[in-house]
N, C-alpha and C positions, 0 to 999 in steps of 0.2 A: 593739552589731553592726551593726544597719543603717546607723545613723550615721557607724560607722568606715567601713565599705565604701563610701558616697555620697562620705566625706571624701576617700578614696585616690583615686578616679576625677579625672580631669583636665577636668571638663565639669561643673563646678559651675553655670555658667550655663543648662545645659540643664534642671536641676532644675526651672525654671518652666514647661516643657513638659509634656505629655502623658505619661503614664507607665503601661505596659500590664504588669499581672502576670497570668501564667500559671499556674494551680491545676487542681487535679484532685480535690479533695475528701478527698484523704488526709492523714495526719498533717504530711507536709511543707510542703503548701501551707497549711493550717488555720494551722498554725505561723507560718509566713511571712505570711498574711494579720493574724494578732494581732499579731506582731511592726511591721508596716508601719502597721497604724492607730494602735498606741500610739504609734509616731515621729511621725507625720505629725499627731496630734492634740494635741501640745505646743506650746501657743500662741507659747513662747519660742523655739522653733526655726524654725518656717513658719508665716507666716501662710496663713490657709485659701484666699486668692486667688492665693497662688504657685505650686500644685502641681494639678494635675488627675490623678487616679487612675482607673483602669479596669480591669476585670478580664475575662479571656477563659477559656473553658472549651472541650476539643474532646472531645465525647463519642463513642468509638469502637465503641459500641453493641454490644460484646462480650458483653454479659450481660442477662440478662431484667430485672433493676432497673434498668438505664440511667435509665429515665424518672424514678425516683423519686430514684434520684442526683442527677439534674438539678435536681429543685424542691427536693431537700434545699441543694443548693448555692444556688440564687436565694433560698429564704428566710433563708439566714445572710447573704447578701452585702446584702439589702435592710436588714438592722441596721446597716450601714455609711454606706446612703443614696448607695451608688455604683453606676456601671453595670455591667452584666456583660453579655457577649456571648457566647452559645452556637452552636456551630458541630456539626454530625454528621457524620461519616464513612461512607460508603457499606457497608453491613452485608456486603459480600461481603470487604471488606479484613480479610484474617486474619493477615498476615504482620506481625509485631513491627516489622521494618526499614522496611516500607513505611508501616506506621501512624506509625512516627518522622518518614520524611519528608514525608508528609501534613499532620503536625502542623507542624513548623516552618514548613512553606512557607505555612500558613495563617495563624499567628502573624505570620509576617514581613508577608505580603501585608496583613494586619489594621493592624498598624503603620504602613506606608506610607499607607496611605487616611487612616488617623485622626490622621496625622503624630504618632505616638509616638517620642520620640525615647528611649526607655529601656524596655527589656523587662526584667524581672525575674521568674526563675524559682525555684523551691524545692530544687535539687539539694543534695544535702550530701554530706559526705565519704565516705560508705559507696558513694554512685552513683559518686563520683569512681573509687572502687577497682575497682568492678563493671564500668564501661567501659572501665577499663583490661583488666582479663582479658577481657572480651570482644571487645575489638580487637588484643589479643595473639593470640588463639586464630584471629584471621582473619588473621593476617600483617600487621598494620598495622604502619607504622614508627614513628619517634619523635613524629611530628607527629598520626598517629592517636590513639596510646596517651596522650598527653598535651593532649588536646583539651580537656578539661573544665576551663577555669579559672575565677578569679574574676571576670574581666570579660572581653569581647572585643569586636569589631567586626564588626556584622553586615550593614553596610551604610554608605554614604556618610554617614549622620549618624544610625544606630541603633546603640545600645549595648546588649550583653546583660550582663545582673548577675545573679551568684549568690551572694548574701549569706551562704547557709546552707553552705556548702563549707565551712567548718571546722569544723563540728558532725557528730558522729556521728550515726547514726538513732536509737541508743538512748536517747541523751539528749534528742531531740526527742521522741520516744515518752512519755518518763513527765515531760515538761515539760508536754505537752497532756494528761497524766492528771492533772495536778496542778491544772490550771486549769480543767478539765473543757470542754476544746474537743470540738466535735461532730465527731469523725472518724467516716466513712463506710468501713465494713469493704468492701474490695475483694476478691472471692474469686479474680479474676483473676491476684494476684500469689502464687497457689498451683498453678498450670496449670505443669506441667514440660515441655510443647510449645514454651514460651518459653526462650531461653537464660539471660536475665538472670536468670529466677527460679531455675534450676537453680544457676548461680553462688551467688545470694544463699543459697539454704535447702539446698545441699547442698555444693557445692565449699569455698567459705569457711569453714563449720562443719568439715569434713574435716581441710582445713589447721590450723586453729587446734588441733584436737584431737591429731592425729598428727605434725604438722610442726613449727608455730611459733605458741605460743600468742597473741603480738603480730604476728602475720602483716599484720595491716591497718595497724599503725605502720610496718613494714620496708616494704610497698608505697608506700606516702605517701610516704617519704622517698627511694624510687628514683624515685617520680613527679616529685618537687622536683627532683631532680639531672637528670633525662631533661627535664626544661622548660627547665631553664638550658642545658642543650645543644643542645636544640632551636633556640633563639633564638639561641644563638652561630651555629649553620649558616645559619639565616635571615637573617641581619646580613651575615654573608661571602657569602651566596649574592648577595644583592642588590648588596654592593660589586664582587662578580666580574662580573654581569651589565653593571650601569652603566659598569666600564672595558673591557668588553670588546665591547659591540655598537658596531655602526656608527652614525656621526653621522647619516647620511643615509637609509640604504636599510634594508629588514629583512633584517638580516646580524648575525653574531658572529663572533669572530676565535676559530679552533678553536687556534691558535698558544697563544695565553694560556689557553684551556682545558686543554689538555695538561699544564701545568706544575703543576697544582692537582689535590687529591685527586679520586678516583672520586666519592666523595659529592657534593662540590662542583661536578663536571661534570654529574651526573646531575641535581642540583637547579637548576642555571644554564641547561640546557636547557630542563627543564620549564620555568621560568620565562618564558625567550624565546618558547616558543611558545604558553603563557597571554597574554602580554603582547599579544604581535604578531596573533595568530590566533584568540585566545579559544579554544584546542583545547586539552584534556588529554588528551596522547597517551599510548598506554600504555607499560607498562616495557619490553617487548624492542623497541619500536621506537627508544626512547633508547637502549637497549643496542646496536643496530645502529649509530647514529650515534658512539656513543662507541667501537666497535671499529673503525667506520674510521677514526678520526681518530687512533686510538692504536696499532694493531694492524698493518691492512693498508695503507694508505696508499694505496688505490685509489680515487680520489675519481670517483665516479659517483653520479646520483642515486636516493634513496629515496623511494618512492612511500607518503605517509601520505593516505590519504583520496583527496582531489582536487587534493593538494598535492605536489610536488616539493622533497624537499631536499636539494640540491647543495651538495657538497662540492668546494671546489678547493684550491689550495695554502695560501689561508690562510683563507678565508671558507667558513662554512655560510650558506648564505642560501636565500629560498624563491622558488619560481616556478609559477604556476597550471599 
């Protein structure tokens, strides 16, 4: 499984560089650790000097036994004779969303500092469905609901791999039991003040019992279709942006935008502001611009932060 995942990536040369594995001590990360060590300890596949693997653990300090869990993970990693890096979040950070932001920020910063080219996480198929439902309730679009994919690029030279994304959690659990892997029981998985726990322990079982027995399979099929649609929109947006932007100035031709679908207009204006201003403008601000070029035809500047988005008969351009 790990071997197949690494083969489908288009950066096999980077396998000789440092790889960082994010673990938590739960069943997914212990299962991932076991697979990685089994895979890389095969001398016929990779020589020992061709790769350097290290592990990283983020301690949220949510539980009273956090220290004991850290020691448990350190003792287990000692068996692999590899390095592990431990980071602690401030104890006052209790928000699930804020902890996730901090966690990814720390992992990426660590990867940049130690020149890790690949970050590997233990997300599985059940996590993918939970993430979809969580983002769906927040009103995320196609990009948000299909954000958990097998591989993605998180920096100019850093790739994120999720090799367990096609495995369900119950299969991982019984495999861990079969091989007597040392799983640390995490009681925060049963705290219902976290949205993800309520989705996992209440919503999905309810949907399976009263609506559709194979609801997870149906959602997974939906996610595949949404992902294909999202990729098509991304490519169409990039093409429209390239053909519409001014060759010299920070400007985009709204005459070409008006001929396109609303979604492409919206995404292209987002991309225009992000590429030229490093600014992720709000939805209502983009809607003001689209209304200007499609409905009112009154060309006047729209104030966004310290910038003026000017619209004339042909171009949308920026002035300070």
